[in-house]
LOMARBA-987136 format. One record per residue: x, y, z of N, C-alpha, C in turn. Coordinates in steps of 0.1 Angstrom, whole numbers, plus 2048, in hexadecimal, padded with zeros to 3 digits. Layout:
BEGIN
XYZXYZXYZ
...
END
This chain:
BEGIN
2E381D53B2D781E52D2E082C52A
2E88335362F083E5282F583C51D
2F882F51C30282C50E2F982D503
2EB82A5062E182B4FC2DC8364F8
2DA8435062DB84B5032E38544F7
2F18564FA2FC8574F12FB8514E4
2F98484E22F88404D72ED8414CD
2E38454D12D98454CE2D68574C7
2E08614CE2E28704CA2ED86C4C4
2F68664C12FF8634B32F88604A8
2F08554A82E884F49E2E385D49A
2D58644A12CF86E49E2D987A495
2E987E49C2E88854942EF885485
2F48754882F58714782EB87346B
2DD86D4742D286F46B2D0880468
2D58834722CE89446D2DB897460
2EA8934642F489A45B2F189544F
2EA88944D2E588543C2DB88B439
2D18904432C389743F2C98A8439
2D88AB43D2DC8B64382E38B742B
2E78AA42B2F08AA41E2E58A6412
2D989D4142D28A040B2CA8AE409
2C58B24112C38C44112CD8C7403
2DD8CA4072EA8CF4002E68CB3F0
2E68BC3F22E58B83E32DA8B93DC
2D28BD3E02C48C33D82C48D03D1
2C78D73E12CC8E43DE2D38E83D0
2E08DE3D02EA8DF3C72E48DF3B8
2DB8D23B82DB8CE3AC2CE8D83A2
2C58E03AC2BF8EB3AC2C38F73A4
2D08F83AA2D49063A92DF902399
2E18F33972E78EF38B2E18F137D
2D38F63812C98F93732C68EC36E
2C78E23712C58D73692B68D6360
2B38CC3592AA8C83502A08C235B
2958C035C28B8BB36228F8AB364
2928A735829389835B2A2895365
2AA89C3612B989E3672B789D377
2A78A83782AB8AE3892A08A138D
29889A38829389138A29788438F
2A28843852AB8783892B087C397
2B98873982BC88B3A12BB8883AB
2AC88B3B22A488D3BA2A287C3BE
29E87A3B229B8663B32A885F3BD
2B78633BA2BD85F3C12C28643CF
2BB86F3D22BB8753E32AF8743E9
2A586B3E62978653ED29C85A3F6
2A284E3F02A78433FB2AE847406
2B684E4012C385340C2B885D412
2B58654102AB87041A2A2867424
29985941F29285542729684942F
2A88494292AC8414362B5848440
2B785543C2BB8624452AF860452
2A486A44C294867456296857460
29884F45929883F4622A284046C
2AF8444662B884446F2B785147D
2B18594792AE8644832A485F48C
29D85748328F85449029384C49B
29B8404972A083649A2AB8384A4
2B28454A72BC8494AF2B78514B4
2AA8594B72A085E4C22998544C5
2958484C428D83E4C72988394D6
2A68334D22AD8334D82AF83A4E3
2B08484E12AF8534EB2A584F4F7
29684F4EE28C84B4F928E843502
28F8394FE29082950629C82B50D
2A983350B2B28355162AB83B520
2A984851C2A084D528295847530
28C84052A28383652F28A82F539
29282953329D81B53B2A0821549
2A782A5472AF83354E2AC83355F
END
């Protein structure tokens, strides 16, 4: 079950990396001084990726917990 723990940690880190990327993309869009409509369009592009990253992190943490529970 050690492989499940390490695999879950890797999946969690992948989700965390995507979350950081989403944060940086939104910060870049805000600093660009876009109009309200352009900023809203940019944020609408980031929301599905952000949601997927949260799901990926949650799934990875569940894998870690299951790996610890089954060990």
